[in-house]
C-alpha positions as CSV (number, residue, x, y, z in Angstrom):
1,M,111.5,72.7,15.3
2,N,111.7,72.1,11.7
3,I,110.7,68.5,12.1
4,Y,107.5,69.3,13.8
5,N,106.5,71.8,11.2
6,E,107.0,69.4,8.4
7,T,105.1,66.8,10.2
8,E,102.2,69.1,10.8
9,I,102.1,70.2,7.2
10,H,101.9,66.7,6.0
11,V,99.0,65.9,8.2
12,S,97.1,68.9,7.0
13,S,97.6,68.0,3.4
14,S,96.4,64.5,4.0
15,R,93.1,65.8,5.5
16,T,92.3,68.2,2.7
17,T,93.0,65.8,-0.2
18,L,90.3,63.1,-1.1
19,P,91.0,60.1,-3.1
20,S,89.9,60.2,-6.7
21,W,88.0,57.0,-6.6
22,L,85.9,58.4,-3.8
23,I,85.1,61.5,-5.7
24,S,84.1,59.5,-8.8
25,T,81.9,57.2,-6.8
26,V,80.0,60.1,-5.2
27,L,79.5,61.8,-8.5
28,H,78.1,58.7,-10.0
29,V,75.7,58.1,-7.2
30,V,74.5,61.7,-7.5
31,L,74.0,61.3,-11.2
32,I,72.1,58.0,-10.7
33,V,69.8,59.6,-8.1
34,I,69.1,62.6,-10.4
35,L,68.4,60.3,-13.3
36,G,66.0,58.2,-11.2
37,L,64.1,61.2,-10.0
38,T,63.8,62.5,-13.5
39,L,62.4,59.2,-14.9
40,R,60.0,59.0,-12.0
41,L,58.6,62.5,-12.5
42,T,58.2,62.1,-16.3
43,P,54.9,60.3,-17.1
44,P,54.5,57.8,-20.0
45,S,52.9,59.0,-23.2
46,G,49.4,57.6,-22.4
47,A,49.5,59.0,-18.9
48,A,50.7,62.4,-20.2
49,S,47.5,62.8,-22.1
50,E,45.4,61.9,-19.0
51,R,47.3,64.3,-16.8
52,T,47.1,67.0,-19.5
53,A,43.3,66.4,-19.6
54,Q,43.1,67.1,-15.9
55,V,45.0,70.3,-16.1
56,G,43.6,73.3,-17.9
57,I,43.0,77.0,-17.9
58,V,40.7,78.3,-15.1
59,L,38.4,81.0,-16.3
60,K,37.0,83.7,-14.0
61,H,33.4,84.8,-14.5
62,T,31.6,87.7,-12.9
63,D,27.8,87.5,-12.6
64,G,26.8,90.9,-11.1
65,E,28.7,91.1,-7.8
66,V,29.3,87.3,-7.7
67,E,32.5,85.9,-9.0
68,Y,33.0,82.3,-9.8
69,F,35.7,80.2,-11.5
70,E,35.2,77.7,-14.3
71,S,37.7,75.5,-15.9
72,E,38.1,75.4,-19.7
73,D,36.7,71.9,-19.7
74,D,33.6,72.9,-17.8
75,A,33.0,75.7,-20.2
76,G,33.2,73.3,-23.2
77,N,31.0,70.8,-21.4
78,S,28.0,73.1,-21.9
79,D,28.3,72.9,-25.7
80,S,29.0,69.2,-25.3
81,H,25.9,68.7,-23.2
82,T,23.8,70.7,-25.8
83,A,25.1,68.5,-28.6
84,T,24.4,65.4,-26.5
85,A,20.9,66.5,-25.9
86,A,20.3,67.2,-29.6
87,T,21.6,63.7,-30.4
88,A,19.4,62.2,-27.8
89,D,16.3,64.0,-29.3
90,R,17.3,62.9,-32.8
91,D,17.7,59.3,-31.6
92,S,14.3,59.4,-29.8
93,M,12.7,60.7,-32.9
94,I,14.2,58.0,-35.1
95,D,13.1,55.4,-32.6
96,E,9.6,56.8,-32.6
97,F,9.3,56.7,-36.4
98,A,11.0,53.3,-36.5
99,D,8.2,51.9,-34.4
100,R,5.5,53.1,-36.8
101,P,4.5,51.1,-39.9
102,P,5.9,52.4,-43.2
103,I,3.8,55.0,-45.0
104,D,2.3,53.8,-48.3
105,P,2.5,56.6,-50.9
106,A,-0.6,55.3,-52.5
107,D,-2.6,56.4,-49.4
108,A,-1.9,60.0,-50.3
109,V,-3.3,59.6,-53.8
110,P,-7.1,60.0,-54.2
111,S,-9.0,56.9,-55.2
112,P,-10.0,56.7,-58.8
113,R,-13.5,55.8,-57.6
114,A,-13.7,59.0,-55.7
115,V,-12.6,61.0,-58.7
116,L,-14.5,59.3,-61.5
117,G,-17.2,57.5,-59.7
118,P,-17.8,53.8,-59.1
119,G,-16.7,51.5,-61.8
120,A,-15.0,54.3,-63.8
121,L,-11.8,52.5,-64.3
122,A,-12.9,48.9,-63.8
123,D,-11.7,46.3,-66.4
124,G,-9.3,48.9,-67.9
125,G,-12.2,51.0,-69.1
126,I,-11.9,54.7,-69.9
127,G,-15.1,55.8,-68.4
128,N,-18.2,57.4,-70.0
129,A,-19.4,60.8,-69.0
130,A,-23.0,60.2,-70.1
131,A,-23.2,57.0,-68.1
132,A,-21.6,58.6,-65.1
133,N,-24.3,61.3,-65.2
134,H,-27.3,59.3,-66.1
135,G,-26.4,55.8,-64.9
136,T,-29.0,53.7,-66.8
137,R,-30.4,54.6,-70.1
138,S,-32.8,52.5,-72.3
139,G,-32.0,49.4,-70.4
140,S,-28.2,49.9,-70.7
141,M,-25.7,50.6,-68.0
142,A,-22.1,51.7,-68.5
143,V,-19.8,49.5,-66.4
144,G,-16.2,50.7,-66.3
145,G,-16.4,52.3,-69.7
146,K,-18.2,49.2,-71.1
147,A,-21.8,49.2,-72.3
148,R,-24.3,46.7,-71.1
149,T,-27.1,46.4,-73.6
150,S,-29.8,43.8,-74.4
151,V,-31.9,42.3,-77.1
152,F,-35.1,40.5,-76.0
153,G,-33.8,40.3,-72.5
154,V,-30.4,38.8,-73.5
155,E,-27.6,41.1,-72.2
156,G,-24.2,41.7,-73.6
157,E,-21.4,43.7,-72.1
158,G,-18.4,45.3,-73.9
159,H,-17.1,48.0,-76.1
160,K,-17.9,46.5,-79.5
161,F,-21.2,44.9,-80.7
162,V,-22.3,43.3,-83.9
163,Y,-26.0,42.6,-84.6
164,V,-26.6,39.7,-87.0
165,F,-30.3,39.5,-87.8
166,D,-32.2,37.2,-90.1
167,R,-34.2,39.0,-92.8
168,S,-35.4,36.0,-94.8
169,G,-39.0,35.8,-96.0
170,S,-40.2,33.9,-93.0
171,M,-39.5,36.8,-90.8
172,G,-42.3,39.0,-92.2
173,G,-45.1,37.2,-94.0
174,S,-48.5,35.7,-93.0
175,G,-49.4,38.6,-90.6
176,R,-46.4,38.0,-88.5
177,N,-44.4,41.0,-87.2
178,A,-41.2,39.2,-86.3
179,L,-38.9,41.5,-88.4
180,R,-40.7,44.6,-87.1
181,A,-40.2,43.5,-83.4
182,A,-36.5,42.7,-84.2
183,K,-36.0,46.1,-85.7
184,S,-37.5,47.8,-82.7
185,Q,-35.2,45.9,-80.3
186,L,-32.2,46.7,-82.4
187,I,-32.8,50.4,-82.4
188,A,-33.4,50.5,-78.7
189,S,-30.1,48.6,-78.1
190,L,-28.2,51.0,-80.3
191,E,-29.6,54.0,-78.4
192,S,-28.3,52.6,-75.2
193,L,-24.7,52.8,-76.4
194,G,-22.4,55.7,-75.7
195,S,-20.3,57.5,-78.3
196,T,-17.2,55.7,-77.2
197,H,-18.7,52.3,-78.1
198,Q,-18.8,50.7,-81.5
199,F,-21.3,48.7,-83.5
200,Q,-22.1,47.1,-86.8
201,I,-25.3,45.7,-88.2
202,I,-25.6,42.7,-90.6
203,F,-29.0,41.7,-92.0
204,Y,-28.9,38.4,-94.0
205,N,-30.9,36.0,-96.1
206,E,-28.9,34.1,-98.7
207,R,-26.2,36.7,-98.3
208,P,-25.3,39.4,-95.8
209,W,-26.2,43.1,-96.0
210,R,-24.1,45.3,-93.9
211,F,-24.5,48.8,-92.6
212,N,-21.6,50.7,-94.3
213,P,-21.7,54.5,-93.9
214,S,-17.9,54.8,-94.1
215,G,-17.3,52.7,-97.2
216,N,-15.1,50.3,-95.3
217,Q,-16.8,46.9,-95.2
218,N,-14.9,45.6,-92.2
219,K,-15.0,48.7,-90.0
220,L,-17.1,49.1,-86.9
221,C,-18.9,52.4,-86.4
222,F,-18.8,54.6,-83.3
223,A,-22.2,55.0,-81.7
224,T,-22.4,58.7,-82.3
225,Q,-25.8,60.3,-82.7
226,Q,-25.2,60.8,-86.4
227,N,-24.3,57.1,-86.9
228,K,-27.3,56.1,-84.9
229,T,-29.5,58.2,-87.1
230,L,-28.0,56.7,-90.2
231,A,-28.4,53.2,-88.7
232,A,-32.1,53.8,-88.1
233,K,-32.6,54.7,-91.7
234,F,-30.7,51.6,-92.8
235,I,-32.8,49.4,-90.5
236,G,-36.0,50.9,-91.8
237,S,-35.0,50.0,-95.4
238,I,-34.7,46.3,-94.7
239,T,-37.5,44.0,-95.8
240,A,-38.1,40.3,-95.3
241,D,-37.3,38.3,-98.4
242,G,-35.4,35.2,-99.7
243,G,-33.9,32.1,-98.1
244,T,-31.5,31.7,-95.2
245,R,-27.7,31.1,-94.9
246,H,-26.4,31.5,-91.4
247,E,-22.7,30.7,-91.6
248,E,-21.5,33.4,-94.0
249,A,-23.1,36.2,-91.9
250,L,-21.7,34.9,-88.7
251,L,-18.1,34.6,-90.1
252,M,-18.4,38.1,-91.4
253,A,-19.3,39.4,-88.0
254,L,-16.4,37.5,-86.4
255,K,-13.9,39.1,-88.7
256,M,-14.7,42.5,-87.0
257,Q,-13.5,41.2,-83.6
258,P,-16.4,42.5,-81.5
259,D,-16.9,41.8,-77.8
260,V,-20.4,40.5,-78.3
261,I,-22.6,39.3,-81.2
262,F,-26.4,39.2,-81.0
263,F,-27.5,36.6,-83.5
264,L,-31.3,36.5,-84.2
265,T,-33.1,34.1,-86.5
266,D,-36.4,32.2,-86.8
267,A,-34.9,29.4,-88.9
268,N,-34.4,26.1,-87.3
269,E,-33.7,24.9,-90.8
270,P,-31.2,25.0,-92.4
271,K,-29.3,24.2,-89.2
272,L,-25.6,24.6,-88.5
273,W,-23.9,21.3,-88.4
274,P,-21.3,20.2,-85.8
275,G,-18.4,21.0,-88.2
276,Q,-19.8,24.5,-88.9
277,L,-20.3,25.1,-85.2
278,A,-16.7,24.0,-84.5
279,K,-15.4,26.4,-87.2
280,I,-17.3,29.3,-85.7
281,R,-16.0,28.4,-82.2
282,R,-12.4,28.5,-83.5
283,R,-12.9,31.8,-85.2
284,A,-14.7,33.3,-82.2
285,A,-11.8,32.6,-79.8
286,G,-13.6,34.2,-76.9
287,I,-16.1,36.4,-78.6
288,T,-19.5,36.1,-76.9
289,I,-22.3,35.0,-79.1
290,N,-25.9,35.4,-77.9
291,A,-28.6,33.6,-79.8
292,I,-32.2,34.8,-80.0
293,E,-34.5,32.3,-81.5
294,F,-37.9,33.2,-83.0
295,G,-40.5,30.5,-83.1
296,F,-44.3,30.1,-83.6
297,G,-45.8,28.5,-80.5
298,P,-43.8,26.6,-77.8
299,Q,-40.2,25.7,-78.3
300,S,-39.9,22.3,-80.0
301,D,-36.2,21.5,-79.5
302,A,-34.5,22.6,-76.3
303,N,-31.0,21.6,-77.6
304,N,-31.0,22.8,-81.2
305,F,-28.0,24.3,-83.0
306,L,-28.9,27.8,-81.7
307,V,-28.7,26.6,-78.1
308,Q,-25.4,24.9,-78.8
309,L,-24.0,28.0,-80.6
310,A,-24.7,30.2,-77.5
311,R,-23.4,27.6,-75.0
312,E,-20.1,26.9,-76.9
313,N,-19.3,30.7,-77.2
314,G,-20.1,31.9,-73.7
315,G,-23.4,33.4,-74.6
316,R,-27.1,33.0,-73.7
317,H,-30.0,31.6,-75.7
318,V,-33.5,32.9,-75.5
319,Y,-36.7,31.7,-77.3
320,V,-39.3,34.2,-78.4
321,D,-42.8,33.0,-79.2
322,I,-43.8,35.4,-82.0
323,S,-47.4,34.1,-81.9
324,K,-47.8,36.2,-78.7
325,M,-46.7,39.4,-80.4
326,V,-49.1,42.1,-81.4
327,P,-49.8,41.6,-85.2
328,A,-48.2,44.2,-87.4
329,R,-50.6,46.9,-88.8
């Protein structure tokens, strides 16, 4: 009886006891399975952001009796759509202006011609109010602040004028009125100048006589009404007398640096020689010299020194037959 029991007990013990290696193996398999499942369910860092972007808070909205749900992303999309629309509008506006030609700021500035009148600023001039209001006066026209005036039909244009007139004895004797006609033309030319223009008068025979109201021998005078009145008195005091020396009077005029010189004489003799003409041309250096030649009867020499003087200094020459003038009273 005892043998049976011991045997039975031994068998029961063998059934309930598992080998240690088997238990260890099972445990390891279970751990490996759990680890595998854990790694499979855990997304990578990049995927985590994508999955997170797809999961969000759902918001519940009530519109009257109607309820609806909206995700947090959908709620934010409305602002995103608004920003996107604003960006699109801005881009379309930029494209629209980019297609247009650039705006020139000068187009917004009024034209000087519209403000000051035609020619008001031409050639760097400063304009002349009297000329702008009256246009032409006594045969003169202001052009861009310059004056255009004439003597016996020969025109000169500029801001500064010097009149060099012969007053030798041949200009007034034997019933001729050459000097009187020259004085009349000179006064009319001065009257056509505006107060912003300048002038000087030189009468000469053997030596020059200059209009000098200021006491400065080399100074030009502004064509104010007061100076014009004084000039008229000076002109009226001049008489015809003496011989003729052209060069000194012309060089004196050139020192004043005018724009235009009106040179008037009836003397073909003594003439200016080529060396004297070359000297005058060098001193002139761009100053215009117009030559008015008085003669009795038809012109005898169409290429005399007066013609050359005008041609070499950018001016004009004109011949005046004084025999056709009305005799002086």
